[in-house]
N, C-alpha and C positions, 0 to 999 in steps of 0.2 A: 504494500500500500504506500503510495507516494505521500509526501508531506501535505500537498493540497487535498488529497483524498481524506487524510486523517483530520485535517481542519474542518472539512465539509461534514464529516461524520460527527465530529465534536459539536458543531453548530446544530446539526439535526437532533443529536441527543439532548442538548440543552433546551432546544425548543420543545421537544417532546416532554421533557420533565417539567418545564414551566407550564405547559398546558394540561398535564396529567394530574399534578399534585396541587392541593389547596394551600399548603403551608410550606414556607421556605425559611430555613434557619441558616444564618451566615455564621460560620464558626472560624475562630482564629486558631490556627494550628502551629503557632510558634512554640518551640520547645516540646513538641509532641513527637515521640519516637515512632518508628515504623511498627513496632509491636503493639503499641497503644492504639495506633490507627487501625491496625488489623483487628484488634479486639473490639473496637468501637464499631467498625463496619459489620463485624460478625454479629454483635449484639443487636444491631439495627436491622439485620437481614429480615426481609418479609414485612417490615413496618415502615422502613424509610430507605432512601437511596442517597448515598454520599457521592458528590461530584467535585473533583479537584481539577484545577486547570490553570493555565497561565492567565494572569490578569488581563493582558492585552487581548487575548482571544475571547475571554469572558466579556470584556467591555464591548468589543466589536460585535459579538453575537447579540448582546443586549441592545445595542444601537440598531442593529438590523431588525430586531423584533419590536422596537418602539412604535412604529406605525400601527401594528396590530394590537399592541397592549401598552399604552402610555404609562401605566402604573409601574412598569419595570424601571423607569427612570429613577425611582426612589431607591433602587438597589445600587446604583452607580457609585455613590460616595463610599460605600462599604467595600468595594472591590479594591482594596489596598493592602499590601503586605501579604502574608502567607495565610490566605483564607480559602475556605471551601464552602460548598452548599450542601445542606441536608434537606431533601425533599420528602414530605410525608402527607398522608391523608388522615393519620391517626391523631385525634384531638388529645388523647392522653399523653402523647409524647412530649407535649409542651411542659408537662410537670416534670 
Protein backbone atom coordinates (compact mmCIF):
# COMPACT_ATOMS: atom_id res chain seq x y z
CA UNK A 1 0.00 0.00 0.00
CA UNK A 2 1.46 3.35 -1.03
CA UNK A 3 1.68 6.39 1.23
CA UNK A 4 -1.22 8.07 -0.57
CA UNK A 5 -3.39 4.97 -0.24
CA UNK A 6 -2.63 4.77 3.49
CA UNK A 7 -3.63 8.41 3.96
CA UNK A 8 -6.85 7.90 1.99
CA UNK A 9 -7.67 4.84 4.09
CA UNK A 10 -7.00 6.83 7.29
CA UNK A 11 -9.31 9.64 6.13
CA UNK A 12 -12.05 7.12 5.33
CA UNK A 13 -11.64 5.42 8.71
CA UNK A 14 -11.82 8.74 10.57
CA UNK A 15 -14.92 9.78 8.62
CA UNK A 16 -16.58 6.42 9.33
CA UNK A 17 -15.80 6.66 13.05
CA UNK A 18 -17.05 10.26 13.25
CA UNK A 19 -20.37 9.31 11.65
CA UNK A 20 -20.80 5.97 13.46
CA UNK A 21 -20.16 6.94 17.07
CA UNK A 22 -22.06 9.44 19.21
CA UNK A 23 -19.31 10.33 21.71
CA UNK A 24 -15.70 11.29 21.14
CA UNK A 25 -13.07 11.53 23.87
CA UNK A 26 -9.76 13.21 23.17
CA UNK A 27 -7.02 11.63 25.25
CA UNK A 28 -3.52 12.89 25.93
CA UNK A 29 -1.06 10.01 25.71
CA UNK A 30 2.13 11.74 26.86
CA UNK A 31 4.17 9.42 29.07
CA UNK A 32 1.93 6.45 28.28
CA UNK A 33 3.87 3.33 27.43
CA UNK A 34 3.00 0.87 24.70
CA UNK A 35 1.99 -1.79 27.25
CA UNK A 36 -0.42 0.60 28.94
CA UNK A 37 -1.88 1.60 25.53
CA UNK A 38 -2.26 -2.09 24.68
CA UNK A 39 -4.12 -2.77 27.93
CA UNK A 40 -6.35 0.28 27.44
CA UNK A 41 -7.27 -0.75 23.90
CA UNK A 42 -7.90 -4.28 25.08
CA UNK A 43 -10.18 -3.17 27.94
CA UNK A 44 -12.17 -0.93 25.57
CA UNK A 45 -12.58 -3.62 22.91
CA UNK A 46 -16.22 -4.03 21.97
CA UNK A 47 -17.26 -0.79 23.68
CA UNK A 48 -15.04 1.82 22.07
CA UNK A 49 -12.46 2.30 19.36
CA UNK A 50 -9.16 4.11 19.80
CA UNK A 51 -7.64 6.03 16.88
CA UNK A 52 -4.19 7.53 16.92
CA UNK A 53 -2.66 9.49 14.09
CA UNK A 54 -0.46 12.34 13.02
CA UNK A 55 -1.94 15.70 13.99
CA UNK A 56 -1.49 17.12 10.50
CA UNK A 57 -3.43 14.25 8.97
CA UNK A 58 -6.17 14.52 11.60
CA UNK A 59 -6.52 18.29 11.06
CA UNK A 60 -6.60 17.86 7.29
CA UNK A 61 -9.26 15.14 7.56
CA UNK A 62 -11.37 17.27 9.92
CA UNK A 63 -11.12 20.26 7.55
CA UNK A 64 -12.29 18.08 4.66
CA UNK A 65 -15.30 16.96 6.73
CA UNK A 66 -16.27 20.45 7.97
CA UNK A 67 -18.72 21.17 5.12
CA UNK A 68 -20.68 18.02 6.05
CA UNK A 69 -20.43 18.53 9.82
CA UNK A 70 -19.48 22.05 11.02
CA UNK A 71 -19.45 20.89 14.67
CA UNK A 72 -16.12 19.16 14.02
CA UNK A 73 -14.41 22.54 14.12
CA UNK A 74 -14.70 22.43 17.92
CA UNK A 75 -12.22 19.51 17.93
CA UNK A 76 -9.48 21.42 16.08
CA UNK A 77 -7.96 23.28 19.07
CA UNK A 78 -7.48 19.96 20.90
CA UNK A 79 -5.44 18.32 18.14
CA UNK A 80 -2.13 19.39 19.66
CA UNK A 81 0.63 17.29 21.12
CA UNK A 82 0.42 13.55 21.60
CA UNK A 83 -3.34 12.96 21.46
CA UNK A 84 -5.68 10.22 20.34
CA UNK A 85 -9.41 9.79 19.90
CA UNK A 86 -11.68 7.32 21.67
CA UNK A 87 -15.00 6.78 19.88
CA UNK A 88 -17.94 5.16 21.67
CA UNK A 89 -21.71 4.80 21.77
CA UNK A 90 -21.66 3.53 25.36
CA UNK A 91 -23.05 6.21 27.71
CA UNK A 92 -21.59 4.41 30.76
CA UNK A 93 -18.04 4.83 29.45
CA UNK A 94 -18.13 8.53 30.37
CA UNK A 95 -17.89 7.55 34.01
